[in-house]
C-alpha positions in Angstrom: -1.8 -10.3 19.9 -0.2 -9.6 23.3 -3.3 -11.0 25.1 -3.1 -14.2 23.1 -6.2 -13.4 21.0 -6.2 -15.4 17.8 -8.0 -15.2 14.4 -11.4 -16.8 14.7 -14.0 -17.9 12.1 -16.3 -15.3 13.5 -13.8 -12.6 12.7 -13.5 -13.8 9.1 -17.3 -13.9 8.7 -17.7 -10.4 10.2 -15.1 -9.0 7.8 -16.7 -10.8 4.8 -20.0 -9.3 5.8 -18.5 -5.8 5.9 -17.1 -6.2 2.4 -20.6 -6.9 0.9 -22.6 -4.5 3.1 -22.2 -1.5 0.8 -23.3 -3.5 -2.1 -26.4 -4.7 -0.2 -27.2 -1.1 0.6 -26.9 -0.1 -3.1 -29.1 -3.0 -4.2 -31.6 -1.9 -1.6 -31.8 1.5 -3.3 -31.7 0.3 -6.9 -33.8 -2.8 -6.5 -33.0 -6.5 -6.6 -32.3 -7.6 -10.2 -34.4 -10.5 -11.6 -31.4 -12.3 -13.0 -29.5 -14.4 -10.4 -26.2 -13.7 -12.3 -26.7 -9.9 -12.0 -27.6 -10.4 -8.3 -24.4 -12.3 -7.5 -22.3 -9.8 -9.6 -23.9 -6.9 -7.7 -23.3 -8.5 -4.3 -19.7 -9.6 -4.7 -18.2 -7.0 -7.1 -15.8 -4.9 -5.0 -15.0 -1.6 -6.7 -11.3 -1.6 -6.1 -11.0 -5.3 -7.1 -12.6 -4.5 -10.4 -10.3 -1.5 -10.9 -7.2 -3.6 -10.1 -8.3 -6.3 -12.5 -8.7 -3.7 -15.3 -5.1 -2.4 -14.8 -3.6 -5.9 -14.6 -5.7 -7.1 -17.5 -4.6 -4.2 -19.7 -0.9 -4.8 -18.8 -1.1 -8.5 -19.7 -3.2 -8.2 -22.8 -1.2 -5.3 -24.4 2.2 -6.3 -23.2 2.7 -2.7 -22.1 6.3 -1.9 -21.0 7.7 1.3 -19.5 9.7 3.4 -22.0 12.5 4.3 -19.5 13.3 1.0 -17.7 11.7 0.3 -14.4 8.6 2.4 -14.0 9.2 3.5 -10.5 12.7 5.0 -11.0 11.4 8.5 -12.1 9.4 8.6 -8.8 12.6 8.4 -6.7 12.8 12.1 -7.1 9.8 12.3 -4.7 12.3 11.5 -1.9 13.3 15.2 -2.1 10.7 17.4 -0.5 8.8 19.5 -3.0 10.0 22.9 -1.6 13.6 21.8 -2.1 12.8 20.5 -5.6 11.3 23.9 -6.5 14.3 25.7 -5.0 16.8 23.6 -6.9 14.8 23.6 -10.1 14.3 19.8 -10.1 11.3 18.9 -12.4 8.3 17.1 -11.0 8.6 13.3 -11.8 6.9 12.3 -15.0 3.6 10.5 -14.7 3.7 9.3 -18.4 3.8 5.6 -17.5 0.8 6.0 -15.1 -1.2 8.0 -17.6 -0.5 5.6 -20.5 -1.5 2.4 -18.6 -4.5 4.2 -17.1 -5.6 5.0 -20.6 -5.2 1.4 -21.8 -7.2 0.2 -18.7 -9.8 2.8 -19.4 -9.7 3.9 -15.7 -9.8 7.6 -15.3 -9.6 7.9 -11.5 -9.5 6.0 -8.2 -5.8 5.3 -8.0 -3.5 2.8 -9.7 -2.4 -0.8 -9.3 0.7 -2.2 -7.8 -0.1 -5.6 -9.3 0.0 -4.1 -12.8 3.1 -2.1 -12.2 5.1 -5.1 -11.0 3.9 -7.1 -14.0 5.0 -4.4 -16.4 8.4 -4.2 -14.6 9.1 -7.9 -13.8 6.6 -9.9 -15.9 5.8 -13.3 -14.4 8.6 -12.9 -11.9 6.5 -10.3 -10.1 5.1 -12.8 -7.6 8.6 -13.3 -6.3 8.9 -9.6 -5.5 5.7 -9.8 -3.5 7.0 -12.9 -1.7 10.2 -11.0 -0.8 8.3 -8.0 0.4 5.9 -10.2 2.4 8.8 -12.0 4.1 10.6 -8.7 4.9 7.5 -6.9 6.3 6.4 -10.1 8.0 9.7 -10.5 9.8 9.5 -6.9 10.9 6.0 -7.4 12.3 7.1 -10.5 14.1 10.0 -8.6 15.7 7.6 -5.8 16.6 5.1 -8.2 18.3 7.6 -8.9 21.2 6.0 -7.9 24.5 9.3 -6.5 25.7 10.7 -3.2 24.3 11.8 -3.3 20.6 14.0 -1.0 18.5 12.5 2.0 16.8 13.2 0.2 13.5 10.9 -2.7 14.3 8.4 -0.3 15.9 7.8 1.1 12.4 6.5 -2.3 11.1 2.7 -1.8 11.7 2.8 1.6 9.8 4.9 0.0 7.0 2.4 -2.9 6.7 -0.6 -0.6 6.6 1.1 1.5 3.8 1.9 -1.6 1.8 -1.8 -2.6 1.8 -2.7 0.9 0.7 -0.1 0.8 -2.1 -2.0 -2.0 -3.9 -4.1 0.9 -5.3 -1.2 3.2 -5.8 2.3 2.9 -7.4 5.5 1.6 -6.0 7.1 5.0 -6.0 4.6 6.2 -3.4 5.5 3.2 -1.2 9.2 3.9 -1.5 8.7 7.6 -0.7 6.6 6.6 2.4 9.3 4.1 3.6 12.0 6.8 3.2 10.0 9.3 5.2 9.0 6.8 7.8 12.5 5.6 8.6 13.8 9.2 8.5 11.3 10.3 11.1 12.1 7.1 13.1 15.8 7.8 13.0 15.3 11.4 14.2 13.0 10.2 17.0 15.7 7.6 18.0 18.3 10.4 18.2 16.0 12.5 20.3 15.2 9.6 22.7 18.8 8.7 23.1 19.9 12.3 23.7 20.5 13.6 27.2 17.3 15.7 27.0 15.2 12.7 26.0 16.6 10.5 28.8 15.9 13.2 31.3 12.2 13.6 30.1 11.8 9.8 30.2 13.2 9.6 33.8 10.7 12.3 34.9 7.8 10.5 33.3 8.6 7.4 35.3 8.5 9.2 38.6 
């Protein structure tokens, strides 16, 4: 980005090839099916895409709703480190919602689906939540792309964006926990950098 490199068609083709390469390897081992329909399905079926579709399909078809309001609220207890939760006797957050929807989707492993979770919480308004999060993270990434120095808050943007992508196969509680930990560490680093000790070490590194 800093060197003015832009997205090119060759990049898109290369990434597209990477997506189907594992399927080509598997077909090489199992043999090419005679049916063209099975061949296309084998080439372009991505495991996590199928899994996400199963979760979302189950949520839409059954009209499944969390029993205790927004599904990610019980996960907010994850903000408290597990040793402290154990010391204070705080119970582990319930996974009842995750287990029930996984059972309906007939998916027994491999993660969860943020798409399905937002649908169960917000219905057809869920795309607006993704638009809001996209604008927020996109703005942070734009601020972080400045060639000059940026604040520690915007410097977190790439890590935040990477975690948001990973959250598509997890639940929103995991993302919120990561955000809390990320900005907590960033705040502590900012305090250290701005301390007299941090300034002295920075000055020595510039000599």
